[in-house]
C-alpha positions as CSV (number, residue, x, y, z in Angstrom):
1,M,209.6,50.8,47.1
2,G,210.3,50.5,43.4
3,S,208.8,53.8,42.5
4,P,211.0,56.3,40.5
5,L,210.1,58.9,43.1
6,S,211.5,56.8,46.0
7,P,215.1,58.2,46.1
8,V,213.8,61.8,45.6
9,L,211.3,61.5,48.4
10,A,213.9,59.8,50.6
11,D,216.2,62.8,50.1
12,I,213.5,65.3,50.8
13,V,212.4,63.5,54.0
14,M,216.0,63.1,55.3
15,D,216.9,66.7,54.5
16,S,213.9,67.8,56.5
17,I,214.8,65.6,59.5
18,I,218.5,66.7,59.4
19,S,217.5,70.4,59.3
20,R,215.1,70.1,62.2
21,A,217.6,68.1,64.2
22,I,220.5,70.6,63.6
23,N,218.2,73.5,64.6
24,A,217.1,71.6,67.8
25,A,220.7,70.9,68.8
26,N,222.4,73.5,71.0
27,I,225.8,72.9,69.5
28,P,225.3,71.6,65.9
29,P,227.7,68.9,64.5
30,Q,231.0,70.2,63.2
31,F,230.6,68.1,60.0
32,I,227.8,66.2,58.5
33,R,227.4,64.2,55.2
34,K,224.4,62.1,54.0
35,Y,224.0,59.3,51.6
36,V,220.3,58.4,51.4
37,D,219.7,57.4,55.1
38,D,223.3,56.9,56.1
39,L,224.8,59.9,58.0
40,F,228.4,60.7,58.8
41,L,228.8,63.3,61.6
42,L,231.7,64.8,63.6
43,I,230.6,65.6,67.1
44,H,232.2,65.6,70.6
45,K,232.2,62.1,72.1
46,D,230.3,63.4,75.2
47,R,227.3,64.5,73.0
48,V,226.8,61.4,71.0
49,Q,223.8,60.1,72.9
50,E,222.3,63.6,73.1
51,V,222.4,64.1,69.4
52,L,221.0,60.6,68.7
53,E,218.0,61.4,70.9
54,I,217.4,64.6,69.1
55,F,217.3,62.8,65.8
56,N,214.9,60.2,67.1
57,L,212.6,62.9,68.4
58,Q,212.0,64.4,65.0
59,D,209.6,61.7,63.7
60,E,208.1,58.7,65.5
61,N,208.4,56.6,62.4
62,F,212.1,57.0,62.2
63,K,214.5,55.4,64.6
64,F,218.2,56.1,64.1
65,T,221.0,53.9,65.5
66,C,224.5,55.1,66.1
67,E,228.0,53.6,65.5
68,V,231.0,55.4,67.0
69,E,234.7,55.1,66.1
70,V,236.8,52.3,67.6
71,D,240.5,52.9,67.9
72,G,240.1,55.9,65.6
73,K,238.4,53.9,62.8
74,L,234.8,54.1,61.6
75,P,233.3,52.3,58.6
76,Y,231.0,54.4,56.4
77,L,229.5,52.8,53.2
78,D,232.4,51.3,51.3
79,M,235.0,53.3,53.2
80,L,236.9,52.9,56.4
81,M,237.5,56.3,57.9
82,I,240.8,56.4,59.8
83,Q,241.8,59.2,62.0
84,T,245.4,60.3,61.7
85,G,247.5,61.8,64.5
86,E,247.7,65.2,62.7
87,G,244.0,65.7,62.9
88,G,243.3,64.5,59.4
89,I,241.3,61.6,58.0
90,K,242.5,58.9,55.6
91,T,240.3,56.3,54.0
92,D,240.5,52.6,53.0
93,W,238.3,50.3,51.0
94,Y,236.0,48.5,53.4
95,S,233.8,45.4,53.3
96,K,231.8,44.0,56.2
97,P,233.3,41.0,58.1
98,I,230.3,38.9,57.0
99,S,230.8,39.8,53.4
100,S,231.5,36.8,51.1
101,G,233.6,38.9,48.7
102,R,231.6,37.5,45.8
103,I,231.1,39.6,42.6
104,L,230.2,38.5,39.1
105,N,232.2,35.3,38.6
106,F,234.4,35.0,35.5
107,F,232.9,31.7,34.6
108,S,229.3,32.9,34.9
109,F,227.2,32.9,31.7
110,H,227.5,36.7,31.0
111,P,229.0,38.7,28.2
112,I,232.7,39.4,28.6
113,H,232.1,43.2,28.6
114,Q,229.9,42.9,31.7
115,K,232.6,40.9,33.5
116,L,235.3,43.4,32.5
117,G,233.0,46.2,33.6
118,V,232.5,44.7,37.0
119,A,236.2,44.1,37.5
120,T,237.1,47.6,36.3
121,N,234.5,49.2,38.6
122,F,236.0,47.2,41.6
123,I,239.6,48.3,40.6
124,N,238.5,51.9,40.4
125,R,236.7,51.7,43.8
126,V,239.7,50.3,45.6
127,R,242.1,52.8,44.0
128,T,239.8,55.7,44.7
129,L,238.7,54.9,48.3
130,S,242.1,53.7,49.6
131,T,244.3,56.6,50.5
132,I,246.2,54.9,53.3
133,R,247.6,52.0,51.1
134,S,250.5,52.0,48.8
135,E,250.0,51.2,45.1
136,E,251.4,47.7,45.6
137,E,249.1,47.0,48.6
138,K,246.1,48.2,46.5
139,N,247.1,45.9,43.6
140,Q,247.6,43.0,46.0
141,L,244.1,43.5,47.5
142,I,242.6,43.7,43.9
143,R,244.4,40.5,42.8
144,C,243.2,38.7,46.0
145,Q,239.5,39.6,45.5
146,L,239.4,39.0,41.8
147,T,241.2,35.7,41.9
148,R,238.6,34.5,44.5
149,N,236.0,35.1,41.8
150,D,238.0,33.1,39.2
151,Y,239.4,36.0,37.1
152,P,242.6,34.9,35.4
153,L,245.8,36.5,36.9
154,H,247.1,37.6,33.5
155,L,243.8,39.4,32.8
156,I,244.0,41.1,36.2
157,N,247.6,42.2,35.7
158,R,246.7,43.6,32.2
159,M,243.8,45.6,33.7
160,L,245.9,46.9,36.5
161,H,248.7,48.2,34.2
162,Q,246.5,49.0,31.1
163,P,243.3,50.4,32.4
164,R,240.3,49.8,30.2
165,P,239.4,53.0,28.3
166,P,235.8,54.2,28.6
167,E,233.6,53.5,25.6
168,V,232.8,56.6,23.7
169,A,229.9,55.9,21.5
170,E,226.7,57.5,20.3
171,T,223.9,57.1,22.7
172,P,221.4,54.6,21.2
173,N,217.8,55.9,20.5
174,M,216.4,52.4,21.3
175,Y,217.4,49.2,23.0
176,R,216.6,45.6,22.1
177,S,217.1,42.6,24.2
178,V,219.0,39.6,22.7
179,V,219.7,36.3,24.4
180,H,223.3,35.9,25.1
181,I,225.0,33.2,23.0
182,F,228.7,32.7,23.6
183,G,230.7,33.9,20.6
184,L,227.6,35.0,18.6
185,T,225.9,37.8,20.5
186,P,229.1,39.9,21.0
187,T,229.7,39.7,17.3
188,I,226.2,40.9,16.5
189,R,226.6,43.7,19.1
190,R,229.8,44.9,17.6
191,I,228.5,44.9,14.1
192,L,225.3,46.8,15.1
193,R,227.4,49.3,17.0
194,Q,229.4,50.1,13.8
195,H,226.6,50.2,11.3
196,V,223.5,50.9,13.3
197,P,224.6,53.0,16.3
198,S,221.1,54.2,17.0
199,V,220.1,50.7,18.2
200,G,221.6,49.4,21.5
201,I,221.8,45.6,22.3
202,V,221.2,44.4,25.8
203,C,222.2,40.9,26.6
204,S,219.8,38.7,28.5
205,N,220.0,35.2,29.9
206,N,217.3,32.5,29.8
207,N,218.8,30.6,32.8
208,T,217.4,32.9,35.5
209,V,216.9,32.2,39.2
210,K,213.1,32.5,38.6
211,Q,213.3,29.5,36.2
212,L,215.5,27.5,38.6
213,Y,213.1,28.0,41.5
214,K,209.8,28.5,39.8
215,T,208.4,25.4,41.5
216,A,209.6,26.3,45.0
217,K,206.2,27.7,46.0
218,D,203.1,25.6,45.9
219,P,200.8,26.8,43.1
220,V,197.6,28.6,44.1
221,P,194.6,26.3,43.4
222,Y,192.6,27.5,40.4
223,M,189.4,28.4,42.3
224,Q,191.3,30.1,45.1
225,K,192.9,32.7,42.8
226,S,191.9,36.4,43.4
227,N,192.1,39.7,41.5
228,V,191.1,38.0,38.2
229,V,188.9,38.6,35.2
230,Y,186.9,35.4,34.4
231,K,184.6,34.1,31.7
232,I,181.6,31.8,32.1
233,A,180.2,30.0,29.1
234,C,176.5,29.6,28.4
235,R,175.4,25.9,28.2
236,D,172.6,26.6,25.7
237,C,174.3,29.1,23.2
238,S,177.6,30.5,22.2
239,G,177.3,33.4,24.6
240,C,179.4,34.0,27.7
241,Y,179.5,36.2,30.7
242,I,182.7,38.2,31.6
243,G,183.2,39.4,35.2
244,M,185.9,40.4,37.7
245,T,186.5,39.7,41.3
246,K,188.9,40.8,44.0
247,N,188.0,37.9,46.2
248,Q,188.7,34.2,45.5
249,L,187.2,32.9,42.3
250,R,185.2,30.2,44.2
251,T,183.6,32.9,46.4
252,R,182.4,34.8,43.3
253,M,181.1,31.6,41.7
254,Y,179.3,30.8,44.9
255,G,177.5,34.1,44.6
256,H,176.5,33.4,40.9
257,Q,175.3,29.9,41.8
258,T,173.2,31.3,44.6
259,L,171.4,33.6,42.3
260,V,170.8,30.8,39.8
261,N,169.5,28.5,42.5
262,T,167.1,31.2,43.7
263,L,165.8,31.7,40.2
264,D,165.2,27.9,39.7
265,R,163.6,27.6,43.1
266,K,161.1,30.4,42.3
267,L,160.4,28.9,38.9
268,S,159.8,25.5,40.5
269,A,157.3,27.2,42.8
270,G,155.2,28.1,39.8
271,L,156.2,31.8,39.4
272,P,156.3,33.0,35.7
273,Y,159.3,34.8,34.2
274,S,157.2,38.0,34.3
275,D,156.9,37.8,38.0
276,P,158.3,40.9,39.8
277,E,160.5,38.8,42.0
278,I,162.1,37.1,39.0
279,Q,162.5,40.4,37.2
280,L,164.3,41.7,40.3
281,L,166.7,38.8,40.1
282,S,167.4,39.5,36.4
283,Q,168.6,43.0,37.3
284,K,171.3,41.7,39.5
285,T,173.8,40.8,36.7
286,A,173.9,40.6,33.0
287,M,174.2,36.8,33.4
288,M,170.9,36.6,35.3
289,E,169.3,38.9,32.7
290,H,170.3,36.4,30.0
291,C,169.0,33.5,32.1
292,E,165.6,35.2,32.5
293,Q,165.2,36.5,28.9
294,Q,166.6,33.4,27.0
295,Q,165.8,30.8,29.6
296,H,169.4,29.6,29.4
297,R,171.8,28.5,32.1
298,F,175.6,29.1,32.5
299,D,178.3,26.6,33.4
300,V,179.1,28.4,36.7
301,G,181.1,25.4,38.0
302,N,183.8,25.8,35.2
303,P,184.9,29.4,34.9
304,T,187.9,30.4,32.8
305,I,190.4,33.0,34.0
306,I,191.2,35.3,31.1
307,D,193.2,37.9,32.9
308,C,194.7,38.8,36.3
309,C,196.4,41.8,37.9
310,F,198.0,42.6,41.2
311,K,196.6,46.1,41.2
312,T,192.9,45.9,42.0
313,Q,192.3,49.4,40.5
314,A,193.1,48.0,37.1
315,L,190.6,45.2,37.2
316,P,187.5,47.2,36.0
317,V,189.6,48.5,33.0
318,L,190.7,44.9,32.1
319,E,187.1,43.7,32.4
320,M,185.8,46.4,30.2
321,C,188.5,45.7,27.5
322,H,187.6,42.0,27.4
323,I,183.9,42.8,27.2
324,L,184.4,45.1,24.3
325,T,186.7,42.7,22.4
326,T,184.4,39.6,23.0
327,P,181.4,39.7,20.6
328,Q,179.8,36.7,22.3
329,A,179.7,38.5,25.7
330,V,176.2,39.0,27.1
331,N,177.4,41.8,29.4
332,R,175.6,45.2,29.2
333,R,177.5,47.7,27.2
334,T,177.1,51.3,28.1
335,P,178.4,54.2,26.0
């Protein structure tokens, strides 16, 4: 989800399943149309269950469900397909019974051109998808839905009788985000469109849902954070050690502290720094090498998180970048 390839891959997979299902059916559907994973088929009512089972046999990871017409009516996407007595089909704009009917409210803090665009799009959808209603019935439906979202009646009537012409303008080469300020941002946008058509202005809003609910989740304790790049300062010099961990930070610090405690225990037992056992410890990490060569100690109990990333594959790259840009880092640098 979220990848630019998702819709392309979805189309490829669905086309493959449809092709195999049609070839497996003894009598293929008379009519079939697809929108992503929503299918519209015309088949004999006695073969509905048979065709459904054929589709479900094509791939164990896909389970199709079926909705059949009721009283000659079947909803599909934003349309209600209505079977006529002459063997034809008419359509009507459709919304689910549980739909709130809410669109962009007229009093929301958005630029006016976005509100007009939403209203225009809704008007065009109703007029395009409703072939069974008269013009007056369509207009009444549009007025009802838009007034529920606080659009002024005089504005609705003007849009119904004087459709908003599409904006014909040069496609900008670059876009810049500007915080929407009522009365000011539209003026700036209009001036730039006239004098600098290569720059497009996109309005943004600081009052986002993320800001309203940013404290809804409990914060992760500092030492329990994972997928981080951290820095540990040396207590005896200006040096520091930079590392990364996919586990919780406290788990990694426990590992560092264990190595330091092992070194101190061996030194307390009278072993010199040149002893092979201590030399073996110094090879564990660059921090232990610094402890052995300079006889310094690091503040393992107070690490500093300097970067984080959800993708664990990016952590080594981030660690390397911080090591290269931190002159005081005691980490080993390999060409």
